[in-house]
Every structure is written in structure tokens, then in C-alpha cells.
N, C-alpha and C positions, 0 to 999 in steps of 0.2 A: 652666561650660564656656567656654573661651576662643574668640575669633574664629577662631584657627588650627585648633583642634579641630573646630569647626563646619564650616569650609571643607574640611578633610580628610574629614570624614564625608560631606558633600554630594558630594565628588568620588568617593568610594568608591561611594555609592549610584548616581550617574550612570554610573559605569563598569560596575556590575553590570547596570543597565538596558540599556546599549548591547550588552553581551554577550548578554543574554537576547533582545533584539530580533533580533540577528543569528542566533542559534540557531533561533528560531522562523521567521524568513524562509526559511531553507534547509531546514526540516523539511517533509517531504512530508505529515506527519500533521496539521499545523496549518493548517486551512483559513482561519481568521481568529483574530486575537488582539488583546488590548489590554494595554499595559504602562503602568501608572500609578505614577510615583514619588511618594513622600511623600503617599500617600492618607490623608485624614482620615476616621475613622469614629467613631461613638458606640455604645458597648455598655453597656447598663444605666445610661445617664446619664453614663458616663465617656468623655471624649474620648481617642482614640488616634491616633497617626500610624504608618502602616505604611510601612516604607522602600520596598518595591517590591511592588505588587499586580499580579499577572499573571493574566489571564483568557484561556483558550484554548478556542475552540469547535472541536471535532474532528469533530463530525457533528451533524446536526439534532437538537436536543433534548439534546445532551450538552455540558456545559461543565466545564472543569477550572479550579480556582482554586488558585494557588500564591502564597504570600506569603514575602517575604524580609526578614529582620532582619539588617542589615549591622553588623558590629562591627569597629572599628578599634582594636585593643588588643594589647598585648604578652602579656597574661595569657590562658591558655587556658580560663579559667572563665567 
């Protein structure tokens, strides 16, 4: 992966995070939320990086988790 490709990918991830924050700020249903870009998690001993990890708390005891995988490619596959 080249430095230019990495920079483009980071810019895409940051742009998606910005849009998601804006949507959640104006949403009447989102009482509180957390947007975490490039969140690192470990599943069964394997490290993963989630491009965008969004947690939305809509009511006491209810939490919605949405993850985004951003792709910057010309191919549709």
C-alpha cells in the first residue's frame, strides 16, 4: 500500500465520520452517541481495525452499534 493510497483511505474514513456525526447531532432519536474512527479490537486472538465504530444510545438500556468499512476502489467487488 502506498502512502498516497493510505492518505486517501484516511481521508475517506474521516469524511464518513464527519457525516455520521452530523447526522446523529441533528437526529431527534439519538440522545447520545460515540463515533470512533479506526477502532482496534481483538477477536479470538486476531487484531482488527474497524474503519468507523458508532455507538448510539437511544434510550436507557438500549444501545445500537454500527460499524463501517470504507472502500476507496474503482472495482465494485
